PDB file with SEQRES, HELIX, SHEET and CRYST1 records, atoms N, CA, C and O in Angstrom:
SEQRES   1 A   22  MET GLN HIS LYS THR LYS ASN LYS LEU LEU ILE ILE PHE          
SEQRES   2 A   22  THR ASP PHE TYR LEU PHE VAL VAL CYS                          
HELIX    1 AA1 GLN A    2  VAL A   21  1                                  20    
CRYST1    1.000    1.000    1.000  90.00  90.00  90.00 P 1           1          
ATOM      1  N   MET A   1    -147.512 -42.560  72.919  1.00  0.00           N  
ATOM      2  CA  MET A   1    -147.563 -44.035  72.737  1.00  0.00           C  
ATOM      3  C   MET A   1    -147.901 -44.813  74.064  1.00  0.00           C  
ATOM      4  O   MET A   1    -148.484 -45.897  74.044  1.00  0.00           O  
ATOM      5  N   GLN A   2    -147.507 -44.206  75.177  1.00  0.00           N  
ATOM      6  CA  GLN A   2    -147.689 -44.887  76.429  1.00  0.00           C  
ATOM      7  C   GLN A   2    -149.265 -44.713  76.715  1.00  0.00           C  
ATOM      8  O   GLN A   2    -149.960 -45.648  77.111  1.00  0.00           O  
ATOM      9  N   HIS A   3    -149.703 -43.548  76.496  1.00  0.00           N  
ATOM     10  CA  HIS A   3    -151.193 -43.240  76.650  1.00  0.00           C  
ATOM     11  C   HIS A   3    -152.111 -44.142  75.790  1.00  0.00           C  
ATOM     12  O   HIS A   3    -153.203 -44.544  76.192  1.00  0.00           O  
ATOM     13  N   LYS A   4    -151.605 -44.420  74.618  1.00  0.00           N  
ATOM     14  CA  LYS A   4    -152.528 -45.260  73.734  1.00  0.00           C  
ATOM     15  C   LYS A   4    -152.364 -46.727  74.254  1.00  0.00           C  
ATOM     16  O   LYS A   4    -153.331 -47.485  74.176  1.00  0.00           O  
ATOM     17  N   THR A   5    -151.255 -47.128  74.747  1.00  0.00           N  
ATOM     18  CA  THR A   5    -151.227 -48.491  75.312  1.00  0.00           C  
ATOM     19  C   THR A   5    -152.155 -48.632  76.524  1.00  0.00           C  
ATOM     20  O   THR A   5    -152.837 -49.639  76.715  1.00  0.00           O  
ATOM     21  N   LYS A   6    -152.142 -47.606  77.298  1.00  0.00           N  
ATOM     22  CA  LYS A   6    -153.052 -47.621  78.600  1.00  0.00           C  
ATOM     23  C   LYS A   6    -154.511 -47.620  78.137  1.00  0.00           C  
ATOM     24  O   LYS A   6    -155.349 -48.283  78.747  1.00  0.00           O  
ATOM     25  N   ASN A   7    -154.818 -46.897  77.082  1.00  0.00           N  
ATOM     26  CA  ASN A   7    -156.118 -46.925  76.573  1.00  0.00           C  
ATOM     27  C   ASN A   7    -156.628 -48.262  76.113  1.00  0.00           C  
ATOM     28  O   ASN A   7    -157.741 -48.696  76.409  1.00  0.00           O  
ATOM     29  N   LYS A   8    -155.680 -48.932  75.318  1.00  0.00           N  
ATOM     30  CA  LYS A   8    -155.957 -50.261  74.816  1.00  0.00           C  
ATOM     31  C   LYS A   8    -156.106 -51.278  75.916  1.00  0.00           C  
ATOM     32  O   LYS A   8    -156.919 -52.200  75.856  1.00  0.00           O  
ATOM     33  N   LEU A   9    -155.289 -51.071  76.923  1.00  0.00           N  
ATOM     34  CA  LEU A   9    -155.399 -51.993  78.178  1.00  0.00           C  
ATOM     35  C   LEU A   9    -156.705 -51.781  78.811  1.00  0.00           C  
ATOM     36  O   LEU A   9    -157.334 -52.735  79.267  1.00  0.00           O  
ATOM     37  N   LEU A  10    -157.152 -50.552  78.863  1.00  0.00           N  
ATOM     38  CA  LEU A  10    -158.453 -50.223  79.566  1.00  0.00           C  
ATOM     39  C   LEU A  10    -159.611 -50.909  78.706  1.00  0.00           C  
ATOM     40  O   LEU A  10    -160.555 -51.464  79.269  1.00  0.00           O  
ATOM     41  N   ILE A  11    -159.506 -50.851  77.401  1.00  0.00           N  
ATOM     42  CA  ILE A  11    -160.507 -51.394  76.567  1.00  0.00           C  
ATOM     43  C   ILE A  11    -160.643 -52.871  76.756  1.00  0.00           C  
ATOM     44  O   ILE A  11    -161.734 -53.435  76.840  1.00  0.00           O  
ATOM     45  N   ILE A  12    -159.438 -53.495  76.820  1.00  0.00           N  
ATOM     46  CA  ILE A  12    -159.364 -54.922  77.055  1.00  0.00           C  
ATOM     47  C   ILE A  12    -159.959 -55.372  78.406  1.00  0.00           C  
ATOM     48  O   ILE A  12    -160.693 -56.356  78.510  1.00  0.00           O  
ATOM     49  N   PHE A  13    -159.597 -54.595  79.412  1.00  0.00           N  
ATOM     50  CA  PHE A  13    -160.125 -54.793  80.654  1.00  0.00           C  
ATOM     51  C   PHE A  13    -161.719 -54.708  80.730  1.00  0.00           C  
ATOM     52  O   PHE A  13    -162.411 -55.535  81.322  1.00  0.00           O  
ATOM     53  N   THR A  14    -162.179 -53.644  80.078  1.00  0.00           N  
ATOM     54  CA  THR A  14    -163.617 -53.439  80.051  1.00  0.00           C  
ATOM     55  C   THR A  14    -164.236 -54.557  79.285  1.00  0.00           C  
ATOM     56  O   THR A  14    -165.272 -55.076  79.703  1.00  0.00           O  
ATOM     57  N   ASP A  15    -163.677 -54.948  78.218  1.00  0.00           N  
ATOM     58  CA  ASP A  15    -164.305 -56.188  77.419  1.00  0.00           C  
ATOM     59  C   ASP A  15    -164.344 -57.443  78.208  1.00  0.00           C  
ATOM     60  O   ASP A  15    -165.277 -58.242  78.138  1.00  0.00           O  
ATOM     61  N   PHE A  16    -163.263 -57.596  78.989  1.00  0.00           N  
ATOM     62  CA  PHE A  16    -163.170 -58.777  79.868  1.00  0.00           C  
ATOM     63  C   PHE A  16    -164.277 -58.669  80.888  1.00  0.00           C  
ATOM     64  O   PHE A  16    -165.005 -59.638  81.106  1.00  0.00           O  
ATOM     65  N   TYR A  17    -164.418 -57.595  81.478  1.00  0.00           N  
ATOM     66  CA  TYR A  17    -165.414 -57.298  82.577  1.00  0.00           C  
ATOM     67  C   TYR A  17    -166.817 -57.594  82.000  1.00  0.00           C  
ATOM     68  O   TYR A  17    -167.639 -58.257  82.632  1.00  0.00           O  
ATOM     69  N   LEU A  18    -167.054 -57.092  80.806  1.00  0.00           N  
ATOM     70  CA  LEU A  18    -168.380 -57.286  80.241  1.00  0.00           C  
ATOM     71  C   LEU A  18    -168.634 -58.742  80.008  1.00  0.00           C  
ATOM     72  O   LEU A  18    -169.719 -59.274  80.241  1.00  0.00           O  
ATOM     73  N   PHE A  19    -167.578 -59.364  79.534  1.00  0.00           N  
ATOM     74  CA  PHE A  19    -167.738 -60.896  79.216  1.00  0.00           C  
ATOM     75  C   PHE A  19    -167.981 -61.591  80.481  1.00  0.00           C  
ATOM     76  O   PHE A  19    -168.774 -62.532  80.463  1.00  0.00           O  
ATOM     77  N   VAL A  20    -167.375 -61.241  81.639  1.00  0.00           N  
ATOM     78  CA  VAL A  20    -167.656 -61.884  82.824  1.00  0.00           C  
ATOM     79  C   VAL A  20    -169.048 -61.605  83.335  1.00  0.00           C  
ATOM     80  O   VAL A  20    -169.682 -62.520  83.860  1.00  0.00           O  
ATOM     81  N   VAL A  21    -169.547 -60.431  83.216  1.00  0.00           N  
ATOM     82  CA  VAL A  21    -170.893 -60.026  83.633  1.00  0.00           C  
ATOM     83  C   VAL A  21    -172.024 -60.725  82.728  1.00  0.00           C  
ATOM     84  O   VAL A  21    -173.123 -61.045  83.180  1.00  0.00           O  
ATOM     85  N   CYS A  22    -171.656 -60.908  81.504  1.00  0.00           N  
ATOM     86  CA  CYS A  22    -172.634 -61.612  80.626  1.00  0.00           C  
ATOM     87  C   CYS A  22    -172.429 -63.071  80.909  1.00  0.00           C  
ATOM     88  O   CYS A  22    -173.106 -63.915  80.322  1.00  0.00           O  
TER      89      CYS A  22                                                      
END                                                                             
């Protein structure tokens, strides 16, 4: 469950990063 949360956090961070880049 902790690993899944970390994965979700990473996805959100990546999405935010892509949004900032674009």
